[in-house]
PDB file with SEQRES, HELIX, SHEET and CRYST1 records, atoms N, CA, C and O in Angstrom:
SEQRES   1 A   76  MET CYS VAL GLY VAL PRO MET GLN VAL VAL SER ILE ASP          
SEQRES   2 A   76  GLY ASP ASN ILE VAL ALA GLU THR ASP GLY VAL ARG ARG          
SEQRES   3 A   76  GLN ALA SER LEU MET LEU LEU ALA ASP GLU VAL GLN VAL          
SEQRES   4 A   76  GLY ASP PHE LEU ILE ILE HIS ALA GLY PHE ALA ILE SER          
SEQRES   5 A   76  ARG LEU ASP GLU GLU GLU ALA ARG GLU THR ILE ARG MET          
SEQRES   6 A   76  MET LYS GLU VAL PHE SER GLU GLU ASP MET GLN                  
HELIX    1 AA1 GLU A   56  MET A   75  1                                  20    
SHEET    1 AA1 5 VAL A  24  SER A  29  0                                        
SHEET    2 AA1 5 ASN A  16  THR A  21 -1                                        
SHEET    3 AA1 5 VAL A   5  ASP A  13 -1                                        
SHEET    4 AA1 5 PHE A  42  HIS A  46 -1                                        
SHEET    5 AA1 5 PHE A  49  LEU A  54 -1                                        
CRYST1    1.000    1.000    1.000  90.00  90.00  90.00 P 1           1          
ATOM      1  N   MET A   1     -29.383 -26.053   1.727  1.00  0.00           N  
ATOM      2  CA  MET A   1     -28.475 -24.964   2.051  1.00  0.00           C  
ATOM      3  C   MET A   1     -28.090 -24.259   0.760  1.00  0.00           C  
ATOM      4  O   MET A   1     -27.802 -24.909  -0.245  1.00  0.00           O  
ATOM      5  N   CYS A   2     -28.083 -22.911   0.784  1.00  0.00           N  
ATOM      6  CA  CYS A   2     -27.640 -22.113  -0.351  1.00  0.00           C  
ATOM      7  C   CYS A   2     -26.241 -21.610  -0.036  1.00  0.00           C  
ATOM      8  O   CYS A   2     -25.972 -21.124   1.062  1.00  0.00           O  
ATOM      9  N   VAL A   3     -25.359 -21.736  -1.014  1.00  0.00           N  
ATOM     10  CA  VAL A   3     -23.984 -21.307  -0.802  1.00  0.00           C  
ATOM     11  C   VAL A   3     -23.518 -20.562  -2.045  1.00  0.00           C  
ATOM     12  O   VAL A   3     -23.725 -21.015  -3.171  1.00  0.00           O  
ATOM     13  N   GLY A   4     -22.888 -19.417  -1.826  1.00  0.00           N  
ATOM     14  CA  GLY A   4     -22.172 -18.702  -2.894  1.00  0.00           C  
ATOM     15  C   GLY A   4     -20.803 -19.325  -2.990  1.00  0.00           C  
ATOM     16  O   GLY A   4     -20.132 -19.522  -1.977  1.00  0.00           O  
ATOM     17  N   VAL A   5     -20.378 -19.641  -4.215  1.00  0.00           N  
ATOM     18  CA  VAL A   5     -19.113 -20.353  -4.411  1.00  0.00           C  
ATOM     19  C   VAL A   5     -18.079 -19.482  -5.141  1.00  0.00           C  
ATOM     20  O   VAL A   5     -18.386 -18.884  -6.173  1.00  0.00           O  
ATOM     21  N   PRO A   6     -16.876 -19.415  -4.609  1.00  0.00           N  
ATOM     22  CA  PRO A   6     -15.802 -18.678  -5.330  1.00  0.00           C  
ATOM     23  C   PRO A   6     -15.447 -19.418  -6.579  1.00  0.00           C  
ATOM     24  O   PRO A   6     -15.161 -20.614  -6.527  1.00  0.00           O  
ATOM     25  N   MET A   7     -15.454 -18.747  -7.702  1.00  0.00           N  
ATOM     26  CA  MET A   7     -15.130 -19.302  -8.992  1.00  0.00           C  
ATOM     27  C   MET A   7     -14.265 -18.336  -9.773  1.00  0.00           C  
ATOM     28  O   MET A   7     -14.347 -17.122  -9.584  1.00  0.00           O  
ATOM     29  N   GLN A   8     -13.418 -18.887 -10.669  1.00  0.00           N  
ATOM     30  CA  GLN A   8     -12.565 -18.052 -11.495  1.00  0.00           C  
ATOM     31  C   GLN A   8     -13.155 -17.911 -12.875  1.00  0.00           C  
ATOM     32  O   GLN A   8     -13.601 -18.895 -13.464  1.00  0.00           O  
ATOM     33  N   VAL A   9     -13.163 -16.708 -13.397  1.00  0.00           N  
ATOM     34  CA  VAL A   9     -13.765 -16.424 -14.721  1.00  0.00           C  
ATOM     35  C   VAL A   9     -12.841 -16.972 -15.782  1.00  0.00           C  
ATOM     36  O   VAL A   9     -11.649 -16.663 -15.808  1.00  0.00           O  
ATOM     37  N   VAL A  10     -13.411 -17.809 -16.678  1.00  0.00           N  
ATOM     38  CA  VAL A  10     -12.629 -18.344 -17.791  1.00  0.00           C  
ATOM     39  C   VAL A  10     -13.025 -17.749 -19.143  1.00  0.00           C  
ATOM     40  O   VAL A  10     -12.237 -17.794 -20.088  1.00  0.00           O  
ATOM     41  N   SER A  11     -14.224 -17.199 -19.248  1.00  0.00           N  
ATOM     42  CA  SER A  11     -14.600 -16.493 -20.484  1.00  0.00           C  
ATOM     43  C   SER A  11     -15.740 -15.494 -20.173  1.00  0.00           C  
ATOM     44  O   SER A  11     -16.503 -15.647 -19.218  1.00  0.00           O  
ATOM     45  N   ILE A  12     -15.805 -14.475 -21.032  1.00  0.00           N  
ATOM     46  CA  ILE A  12     -16.807 -13.432 -20.884  1.00  0.00           C  
ATOM     47  C   ILE A  12     -17.455 -13.194 -22.233  1.00  0.00           C  
ATOM     48  O   ILE A  12     -16.777 -13.081 -23.254  1.00  0.00           O  
ATOM     49  N   ASP A  13     -18.787 -13.117 -22.224  1.00  0.00           N  
ATOM     50  CA  ASP A  13     -19.527 -12.810 -23.437  1.00  0.00           C  
ATOM     51  C   ASP A  13     -20.647 -11.810 -23.064  1.00  0.00           C  
ATOM     52  O   ASP A  13     -21.749 -12.199 -22.677  1.00  0.00           O  
ATOM     53  N   GLY A  14     -20.336 -10.567 -23.191  1.00  0.00           N  
ATOM     54  CA  GLY A  14     -21.300  -9.532 -22.792  1.00  0.00           C  
ATOM     55  C   GLY A  14     -21.494  -9.529 -21.300  1.00  0.00           C  
ATOM     56  O   GLY A  14     -20.529  -9.359 -20.554  1.00  0.00           O  
ATOM     57  N   ASP A  15     -22.729  -9.714 -20.839  1.00  0.00           N  
ATOM     58  CA  ASP A  15     -23.050  -9.775 -19.418  1.00  0.00           C  
ATOM     59  C   ASP A  15     -23.025 -11.210 -18.853  1.00  0.00           C  
ATOM     60  O   ASP A  15     -23.445 -11.442 -17.719  1.00  0.00           O  
ATOM     61  N   ASN A  16     -22.536 -12.153 -19.644  1.00  0.00           N  
ATOM     62  CA  ASN A  16     -22.498 -13.532 -19.194  1.00  0.00           C  
ATOM     63  C   ASN A  16     -21.044 -14.039 -19.149  1.00  0.00           C  
ATOM     64  O   ASN A  16     -20.197 -13.659 -19.959  1.00  0.00           O  
ATOM     65  N   ILE A  17     -20.805 -14.902 -18.174  1.00  0.00           N  
ATOM     66  CA  ILE A  17     -19.488 -15.455 -18.037  1.00  0.00           C  
ATOM     67  C   ILE A  17     -19.574 -17.011 -17.916  1.00  0.00           C  
ATOM     68  O   ILE A  17     -20.639 -17.576 -17.668  1.00  0.00           O  
ATOM     69  N   VAL A  18     -18.444 -17.643 -18.099  1.00  0.00           N  
ATOM     70  CA  VAL A  18     -18.286 -19.007 -17.685  1.00  0.00           C  
ATOM     71  C   VAL A  18     -17.167 -18.936 -16.621  1.00  0.00           C  
ATOM     72  O   VAL A  18     -16.104 -18.353 -16.837  1.00  0.00           O  
ATOM     73  N   ALA A  19     -17.461 -19.560 -15.458  1.00  0.00           N  
ATOM     74  CA  ALA A  19     -16.525 -19.558 -14.348  1.00  0.00           C  
ATOM     75  C   ALA A  19     -16.305 -20.990 -13.927  1.00  0.00           C  
ATOM     76  O   ALA A  19     -17.138 -21.867 -14.155  1.00  0.00           O  
ATOM     77  N   GLU A  20     -15.139 -21.210 -13.295  1.00  0.00           N  
ATOM     78  CA  GLU A  20     -14.715 -22.596 -12.973  1.00  0.00           C  
ATOM     79  C   GLU A  20     -14.113 -22.658 -11.586  1.00  0.00           C  
ATOM     80  O   GLU A  20     -13.428 -21.739 -11.137  1.00  0.00           O  
ATOM     81  N   THR A  21     -14.388 -23.765 -10.920  1.00  0.00           N  
ATOM     82  CA  THR A  21     -13.677 -24.100  -9.681  1.00  0.00           C  
ATOM     83  C   THR A  21     -13.598 -25.631  -9.634  1.00  0.00           C  
ATOM     84  O   THR A  21     -14.588 -26.326  -9.865  1.00  0.00           O  
ATOM     85  N   ASP A  22     -12.419 -26.129  -9.334  1.00  0.00           N  
ATOM     86  CA  ASP A  22     -12.137 -27.583  -9.266  1.00  0.00           C  
ATOM     87  C   ASP A  22     -12.602 -28.334 -10.487  1.00  0.00           C  
ATOM     88  O   ASP A  22     -13.100 -29.453 -10.361  1.00  0.00           O  
ATOM     89  N   GLY A  23     -12.458 -27.760 -11.669  1.00  0.00           N  
ATOM     90  CA  GLY A  23     -12.835 -28.436 -12.866  1.00  0.00           C  
ATOM     91  C   GLY A  23     -14.311 -28.356 -13.254  1.00  0.00           C  
ATOM     92  O   GLY A  23     -14.703 -28.818 -14.325  1.00  0.00           O  
ATOM     93  N   VAL A  24     -15.124 -27.769 -12.376  1.00  0.00           N  
ATOM     94  CA  VAL A  24     -16.553 -27.618 -12.609  1.00  0.00           C  
ATOM     95  C   VAL A  24     -16.805 -26.219 -13.184  1.00  0.00           C  
ATOM     96  O   VAL A  24     -16.435 -25.210 -12.583  1.00  0.00           O  
ATOM     97  N   ARG A  25     -17.435 -26.183 -14.347  1.00  0.00           N  
ATOM     98  CA  ARG A  25     -17.710 -24.920 -15.018  1.00  0.00           C  
ATOM     99  C   ARG A  25     -19.213 -24.612 -14.971  1.00  0.00           C  
ATOM    100  O   ARG A  25     -20.057 -25.493 -15.129  1.00  0.00           O  
ATOM    101  N   ARG A  26     -19.511 -23.332 -14.748  1.00  0.00           N  
ATOM    102  CA  ARG A  26     -20.911 -22.870 -14.694  1.00  0.00           C  
ATOM    103  C   ARG A  26     -21.018 -21.536 -15.437  1.00  0.00           C  
ATOM    104  O   ARG A  26     -20.083 -20.735 -15.463  1.00  0.00           O  
ATOM    105  N   GLN A  27     -22.169 -21.333 -16.028  1.00  0.00           N  
ATOM    106  CA  GLN A  27     -22.459 -20.026 -16.615  1.00  0.00           C  
ATOM    107  C   GLN A  27     -23.096 -19.161 -15.543  1.00  0.00           C  
ATOM    108  O   GLN A  27     -23.826 -19.650 -14.681  1.00  0.00           O  
ATOM    109  N   ALA A  28     -22.810 -17.874 -15.609  1.00  0.00           N  
ATOM    110  CA  ALA A  28     -23.380 -16.938 -14.643  1.00  0.00           C  
ATOM    111  C   ALA A  28     -23.562 -15.588 -15.302  1.00  0.00           C  
ATOM    112  O   ALA A  28     -22.904 -15.267 -16.291  1.00  0.00           O  
ATOM    113  N   SER A  29     -24.448 -14.816 -14.750  1.00  0.00           N  
ATOM    114  CA  SER A  29     -24.721 -13.458 -15.214  1.00  0.00           C  
ATOM    115  C   SER A  29     -23.964 -12.422 -14.394  1.00  0.00           C  
ATOM    116  O   SER A  29     -23.790 -12.570 -13.185  1.00  0.00           O  
ATOM    117  N   LEU A  30     -23.526 -11.388 -15.063  1.00  0.00           N  
ATOM    118  CA  LEU A  30     -22.836 -10.253 -14.406  1.00  0.00           C  
ATOM    119  C   LEU A  30     -23.814  -9.122 -14.061  1.00  0.00           C  
ATOM    120  O   LEU A  30     -23.400  -8.074 -13.565  1.00  0.00           O  
ATOM    121  N   MET A  31     -25.129  -9.336 -14.326  1.00  0.00           N  
ATOM    122  CA  MET A  31     -26.121  -8.246 -14.172  1.00  0.00           C  
ATOM    123  C   MET A  31     -26.144  -7.627 -12.799  1.00  0.00           C  
ATOM    124  O   MET A  31     -26.456  -6.441 -12.690  1.00  0.00           O  
ATOM    125  N   LEU A  32     -25.832  -8.356 -11.740  1.00  0.00           N  
ATOM    126  CA  LEU A  32     -25.874  -7.827 -10.372  1.00  0.00           C  
ATOM    127  C   LEU A  32     -24.610  -7.244  -9.890  1.00  0.00           C  
ATOM    128  O   LEU A  32     -24.550  -6.727  -8.775  1.00  0.00           O  
ATOM    129  N   LEU A  33     -23.563  -7.307 -10.709  1.00  0.00           N  
ATOM    130  CA  LEU A  33     -22.238  -6.873 -10.240  1.00  0.00           C  
ATOM    131  C   LEU A  33     -21.831  -5.575 -10.982  1.00  0.00           C  
ATOM    132  O   LEU A  33     -21.794  -5.527 -12.212  1.00  0.00           O  
ATOM    133  N   ALA A  34     -21.538  -4.562 -10.212  1.00  0.00           N  
ATOM    134  CA  ALA A  34     -21.172  -3.269 -10.824  1.00  0.00           C  
ATOM    135  C   ALA A  34     -19.695  -3.235 -11.253  1.00  0.00           C  
ATOM    136  O   ALA A  34     -19.314  -2.443 -12.115  1.00  0.00           O  
ATOM    137  N   ASP A  35     -18.876  -4.091 -10.652  1.00  0.00           N  
ATOM    138  CA  ASP A  35     -17.440  -4.080 -10.947  1.00  0.00           C  
ATOM    139  C   ASP A  35     -17.139  -4.559 -12.384  1.00  0.00           C  
ATOM    140  O   ASP A  35     -17.849  -5.397 -12.940  1.00  0.00           O  
ATOM    141  N   GLU A  36     -16.086  -4.009 -12.948  1.00  0.00           N  
ATOM    142  CA  GLU A  36     -15.597  -4.512 -14.232  1.00  0.00           C  
ATOM    143  C   GLU A  36     -14.934  -5.852 -13.992  1.00  0.00           C  
ATOM    144  O   GLU A  36     -14.175  -5.997 -13.034  1.00  0.00           O  
ATOM    145  N   VAL A  37     -15.203  -6.839 -14.840  1.00  0.00           N  
ATOM    146  CA  VAL A  37     -14.676  -8.212 -14.660  1.00  0.00           C  
ATOM    147  C   VAL A  37     -13.818  -8.575 -15.833  1.00  0.00           C  
ATOM    148  O   VAL A  37     -14.141  -8.247 -16.975  1.00  0.00           O  
ATOM    149  N   GLN A  38     -12.702  -9.264 -15.558  1.00  0.00           N  
ATOM    150  CA  GLN A  38     -11.826  -9.760 -16.588  1.00  0.00           C  
ATOM    151  C   GLN A  38     -11.615 -11.259 -16.408  1.00  0.00           C  
ATOM    152  O   GLN A  38     -11.802 -11.800 -15.318  1.00  0.00           O  
ATOM    153  N   VAL A  39     -11.222 -11.920 -17.496  1.00  0.00           N  
ATOM    154  CA  VAL A  39     -10.858 -13.340 -17.400  1.00  0.00           C  
ATOM    155  C   VAL A  39      -9.730 -13.473 -16.366  1.00  0.00           C  
ATOM    156  O   VAL A  39      -8.767 -12.706 -16.366  1.00  0.00           O  
ATOM    157  N   GLY A  40      -9.881 -14.449 -15.507  1.00  0.00           N  
ATOM    158  CA  GLY A  40      -8.930 -14.681 -14.413  1.00  0.00           C  
ATOM    159  C   GLY A  40      -9.365 -14.144 -13.091  1.00  0.00           C  
ATOM    160  O   GLY A  40      -8.816 -14.537 -12.061  1.00  0.00           O  
ATOM    161  N   ASP A  41     -10.340 -13.250 -13.072  1.00  0.00           N  
ATOM    162  CA  ASP A  41     -10.887 -12.709 -11.787  1.00  0.00           C  
ATOM    163  C   ASP A  41     -11.593 -13.800 -11.019  1.00  0.00           C  
ATOM    164  O   ASP A  41     -12.090 -14.766 -11.599  1.00  0.00           O  
ATOM    165  N   PHE A  42     -11.634 -13.642  -9.723  1.00  0.00           N  
ATOM    166  CA  PHE A  42     -12.407 -14.550  -8.823  1.00  0.00           C  
ATOM    167  C   PHE A  42     -13.660 -13.855  -8.404  1.00  0.00           C  
ATOM    168  O   PHE A  42     -13.608 -12.704  -7.971  1.00  0.00           O  
ATOM    169  N   LEU A  43     -14.800 -14.519  -8.520  1.00  0.00           N  
ATOM    170  CA  LEU A  43     -16.058 -13.994  -8.147  1.00  0.00           C  
ATOM    171  C   LEU A  43     -16.823 -14.974  -7.265  1.00  0.00           C  
ATOM    172  O   LEU A  43     -16.571 -16.177  -7.322  1.00  0.00           O  
ATOM    173  N   ILE A  44     -17.748 -14.483  -6.456  1.00  0.00           N  
ATOM    174  CA  ILE A  44     -18.678 -15.337  -5.746  1.00  0.00           C  
ATOM    175  C   ILE A  44     -19.876 -15.526  -6.676  1.00  0.00           C  
ATOM    176  O   ILE A  44     -20.501 -14.550  -7.090  1.00  0.00           O  
ATOM    177  N   ILE A  45     -20.193 -16.770  -7.002  1.00  0.00           N  
ATOM    178  CA  ILE A  45     -21.298 -17.106  -7.857  1.00  0.00           C  
ATOM    179  C   ILE A  45     -22.389 -17.734  -7.002  1.00  0.00           C  
ATOM    180  O   ILE A  45     -22.137 -18.677  -6.253  1.00  0.00           O  
ATOM    181  N   HIS A  46     -23.610 -17.202  -7.121  1.00  0.00           N  
ATOM    182  CA  HIS A  46     -24.746 -17.680  -6.329  1.00  0.00           C  
ATOM    183  C   HIS A  46     -25.975 -17.658  -7.192  1.00  0.00           C  
ATOM    184  O   HIS A  46     -26.358 -16.604  -7.700  1.00  0.00           O  
ATOM    185  N   ALA A  47     -26.602 -18.801  -7.370  1.00  0.00           N  
ATOM    186  CA  ALA A  47     -27.889 -18.922  -8.085  1.00  0.00           C  
ATOM    187  C   ALA A  47     -27.774 -18.351  -9.523  1.00  0.00           C  
ATOM    188  O   ALA A  47     -28.712 -17.735 -10.030  1.00  0.00           O  
ATOM    189  N   GLY A  48     -26.615 -18.568 -10.160  1.00  0.00           N  
ATOM    190  CA  GLY A  48     -26.456 -18.168 -11.544  1.00  0.00           C  
ATOM    191  C   GLY A  48     -26.040 -16.718 -11.746  1.00  0.00           C  
ATOM    192  O   GLY A  48     -26.047 -16.211 -12.868  1.00  0.00           O  
ATOM    193  N   PHE A  49     -25.676 -16.052 -10.644  1.00  0.00           N  
ATOM    194  CA  PHE A  49     -25.299 -14.647 -10.724  1.00  0.00           C  
ATOM    195  C   PHE A  49     -23.968 -14.413  -9.983  1.00  0.00           C  
ATOM    196  O   PHE A  49     -23.726 -14.992  -8.924  1.00  0.00           O  
ATOM    197  N   ALA A  50     -23.115 -13.556 -10.559  1.00  0.00           N  
ATOM    198  CA  ALA A  50     -21.923 -13.126  -9.860  1.00  0.00           C  
ATOM    199  C   ALA A  50     -22.386 -12.048  -8.880  1.00  0.00           C  
ATOM    200  O   ALA A  50     -23.019 -11.068  -9.274  1.00  0.00           O  
ATOM    201  N   ILE A  51     -22.064 -12.242  -7.596  1.00  0.00           N  
ATOM    202  CA  ILE A  51     -22.579 -11.264  -6.602  1.00  0.00           C  
ATOM    203  C   ILE A  51     -21.471 -10.449  -5.920  1.00  0.00           C  
ATOM    204  O   ILE A  51     -21.760  -9.430  -5.293  1.00  0.00           O  
ATOM    205  N   SER A  52     -20.224 -10.876  -6.031  1.00  0.00           N  
ATOM    206  CA  SER A  52     -19.129 -10.087  -5.463  1.00  0.00           C  
ATOM    207  C   SER A  52     -17.826 -10.566  -6.036  1.00  0.00           C  
ATOM    208  O   SER A  52     -17.737 -11.647  -6.619  1.00  0.00           O  
ATOM    209  N   ARG A  53     -16.815  -9.741  -5.860  1.00  0.00           N  
ATOM    210  CA  ARG A  53     -15.448 -10.051  -6.378  1.00  0.00           C  
ATOM    211  C   ARG A  53     -14.569 -10.342  -5.189  1.00  0.00           C  
ATOM    212  O   ARG A  53     -14.740  -9.745  -4.126  1.00  0.00           O  
ATOM    213  N   LEU A  54     -13.631 -11.252  -5.353  1.00  0.00           N  
ATOM    214  CA  LEU A  54     -12.642 -11.596  -4.337  1.00  0.00           C  
ATOM    215  C   LEU A  54     -11.218 -11.499  -4.927  1.00  0.00           C  
ATOM    216  O   LEU A  54     -11.002 -11.665  -6.128  1.00  0.00           O  
ATOM    217  N   ASP A  55     -10.244 -11.218  -4.007  1.00  0.00           N  
ATOM    218  CA  ASP A  55      -8.883 -11.330  -4.509  1.00  0.00           C  
ATOM    219  C   ASP A  55      -8.528 -12.816  -4.512  1.00  0.00           C  
ATOM    220  O   ASP A  55      -9.190 -13.617  -3.852  1.00  0.00           O  
ATOM    221  N   GLU A  56      -7.490 -13.179  -5.250  1.00  0.00           N  
ATOM    222  CA  GLU A  56      -7.163 -14.586  -5.449  1.00  0.00           C  
ATOM    223  C   GLU A  56      -6.888 -15.310  -4.129  1.00  0.00           C  
ATOM    224  O   GLU A  56      -7.351 -16.432  -3.922  1.00  0.00           O  
ATOM    225  N   GLU A  57      -6.127 -14.658  -3.233  1.00  0.00           N  
ATOM    226  CA  GLU A  57      -5.757 -15.289  -1.965  1.00  0.00           C  
ATOM    227  C   GLU A  57      -7.020 -15.661  -1.146  1.00  0.00           C  
ATOM    228  O   GLU A  57      -7.168 -16.775  -0.645  1.00  0.00           O  
ATOM    229  N   GLU A  58      -7.918 -14.655  -1.043  1.00  0.00           N  
ATOM    230  CA  GLU A  58      -9.166 -14.857  -0.337  1.00  0.00           C  
ATOM    231  C   GLU A  58     -10.010 -15.965  -0.942  1.00  0.00           C  
ATOM    232  O   GLU A  58     -10.580 -16.788  -0.225  1.00  0.00           O  
ATOM    233  N   ALA A  59     -10.085 -15.980  -2.295  1.00  0.00           N  
ATOM    234  CA  ALA A  59     -10.866 -17.008  -2.988  1.00  0.00           C  
ATOM    235  C   ALA A  59     -10.295 -18.393  -2.725  1.00  0.00           C  
ATOM    236  O   ALA A  59     -11.051 -19.319  -2.429  1.00  0.00           O  
ATOM    237  N   ARG A  60      -9.008 -18.556  -2.823  1.00  0.00           N  
ATOM    238  CA  ARG A  60      -8.390 -19.869  -2.656  1.00  0.00           C  
ATOM    239  C   ARG A  60      -8.538 -20.345  -1.208  1.00  0.00           C  
ATOM    240  O   ARG A  60      -8.757 -21.534  -0.978  1.00  0.00           O  
ATOM    241  N   GLU A  61      -8.422 -19.445  -0.233  1.00  0.00           N  
ATOM    242  CA  GLU A  61      -8.632 -19.825   1.183  1.00  0.00           C  
ATOM    243  C   GLU A  61     -10.081 -20.239   1.433  1.00  0.00           C  
ATOM    244  O   GLU A  61     -10.348 -21.198   2.158  1.00  0.00           O  
ATOM    245  N   THR A  62     -11.018 -19.499   0.819  1.00  0.00           N  
ATOM    246  CA  THR A  62     -12.430 -19.846   0.990  1.00  0.00           C  
ATOM    247  C   THR A  62     -12.739 -21.218   0.388  1.00  0.00           C  
ATOM    248  O   THR A  62     -13.484 -22.006   0.971  1.00  0.00           O  
ATOM    249  N   ILE A  63     -12.166 -21.493  -0.775  1.00  0.00           N  
ATOM    250  CA  ILE A  63     -12.373 -22.807  -1.437  1.00  0.00           C  
ATOM    251  C   ILE A  63     -11.788 -23.901  -0.551  1.00  0.00           C  
ATOM    252  O   ILE A  63     -12.409 -24.953  -0.396  1.00  0.00           O  
ATOM    253  N   ARG A  64     -10.599 -23.682   0.038  1.00  0.00           N  
ATOM    254  CA  ARG A  64      -9.950 -24.662   0.902  1.00  0.00           C  
ATOM    255  C   ARG A  64     -10.845 -24.949   2.120  1.00  0.00           C  
ATOM    256  O   ARG A  64     -11.048 -26.104   2.493  1.00  0.00           O  
ATOM    257  N   MET A  65     -11.378 -23.875   2.731  1.00  0.00           N  
ATOM    258  CA  MET A  65     -12.236 -24.073   3.907  1.00  0.00           C  
ATOM    259  C   MET A  65     -13.557 -24.770   3.533  1.00  0.00           C  
ATOM    260  O   MET A  65     -14.051 -25.604   4.292  1.00  0.00           O  
ATOM    261  N   MET A  66     -14.111 -24.441   2.400  1.00  0.00           N  
ATOM    262  CA  MET A  66     -15.347 -25.115   1.965  1.00  0.00           C  
ATOM    263  C   MET A  66     -15.106 -26.603   1.747  1.00  0.00           C  
ATOM    264  O   MET A  66     -15.936 -27.428   2.129  1.00  0.00           O  
ATOM    265  N   LYS A  67     -13.986 -26.950   1.142  1.00  0.00           N  
ATOM    266  CA  LYS A  67     -13.672 -28.389   0.953  1.00  0.00           C  
ATOM    267  C   LYS A  67     -13.546 -29.075   2.294  1.00  0.00           C  
ATOM    268  O   LYS A  67     -14.026 -30.196   2.461  1.00  0.00           O  
ATOM    269  N   GLU A  68     -12.915 -28.430   3.246  1.00  0.00           N  
ATOM    270  CA  GLU A  68     -12.739 -29.030   4.560  1.00  0.00           C  
ATOM    271  C   GLU A  68     -14.086 -29.244   5.256  1.00  0.00           C  
ATOM    272  O   GLU A  68     -14.337 -30.317   5.803  1.00  0.00           O  
ATOM    273  N   VAL A  69     -14.947 -28.235   5.236  1.00  0.00           N  
ATOM    274  CA  VAL A  69     -16.263 -28.364   5.889  1.00  0.00           C  
ATOM    275  C   VAL A  69     -17.069 -29.394   5.233  1.00  0.00           C  
ATOM    276  O   VAL A  69     -17.655 -30.226   5.927  1.00  0.00           O  
ATOM    277  N   PHE A  70     -17.155 -29.413   3.910  1.00  0.00           N  
ATOM    278  CA  PHE A  70     -18.029 -30.353   3.211  1.00  0.00           C  
ATOM    279  C   PHE A  70     -17.486 -31.787   3.304  1.00  0.00           C  
ATOM    280  O   PHE A  70     -18.283 -32.725   3.290  1.00  0.00           O  
ATOM    281  N   SER A  71     -16.165 -31.997   3.398  1.00  0.00           N  
ATOM    282  CA  SER A  71     -15.630 -33.318   3.532  1.00  0.00           C  
ATOM    283  C   SER A  71     -15.932 -33.837   4.948  1.00  0.00           C  
ATOM    284  O   SER A  71     -16.153 -35.036   5.120  1.00  0.00           O  
ATOM    285  N   GLU A  72     -15.944 -32.962   5.960  1.00  0.00           N  
ATOM    286  CA  GLU A  72     -16.301 -33.372   7.301  1.00  0.00           C  
ATOM    287  C   GLU A  72     -17.771 -33.755   7.384  1.00  0.00           C  
ATOM    288  O   GLU A  72     -18.126 -34.701   8.087  1.00  0.00           O  
ATOM    289  N   GLU A  73     -18.621 -33.036   6.681  1.00  0.00           N  
ATOM    290  CA  GLU A  73     -20.026 -33.390   6.658  1.00  0.00           C  
ATOM    291  C   GLU A  73     -20.275 -34.767   6.054  1.00  0.00           C  
ATOM    292  O   GLU A  73     -21.178 -35.488   6.480  1.00  0.00           O  
ATOM    293  N   ASP A  74     -19.459 -35.128   5.049  1.00  0.00           N  
ATOM    294  CA  ASP A  74     -19.619 -36.426   4.399  1.00  0.00           C  
ATOM    295  C   ASP A  74     -19.238 -37.552   5.329  1.00  0.00           C  
ATOM    296  O   ASP A  74     -19.748 -38.664   5.197  1.00  0.00           O  
ATOM    297  N   MET A  75     -18.328 -37.277   6.291  1.00  0.00           N  
ATOM    298  CA  MET A  75     -17.867 -38.328   7.177  1.00  0.00           C  
ATOM    299  C   MET A  75     -18.913 -38.568   8.329  1.00  0.00           C  
ATOM    300  O   MET A  75     -18.833 -39.585   9.017  1.00  0.00           O  
ATOM    301  N   GLN A  76     -19.838 -37.678   8.524  1.00  0.00           N  
ATOM    302  CA  GLN A  76     -20.812 -37.837   9.633  1.00  0.00           C  
ATOM    303  C   GLN A  76     -21.965 -38.696   9.225  1.00  0.00           C  
ATOM    304  O   GLN A  76     -22.871 -38.934  10.024  1.00  0.00           O  
TER     305      GLN A  76                                                      
END                                                                             
């Protein structure tokens, strides 16, 4: 299964970022995203690319739901 994950930008270096969710950090490219990005922004990261921007409330709710779904899958 392929999943885009909401992550918060912790650093920016040109067209590359480091983003984090739940203590997990990943590098990603901004090449596919036309929006201006700042440290602290929430983005959907998929396959090493930022593909969309989220507001903080939407990002945190999505992360909460993903945790719920994936923890239920682990119990089956």
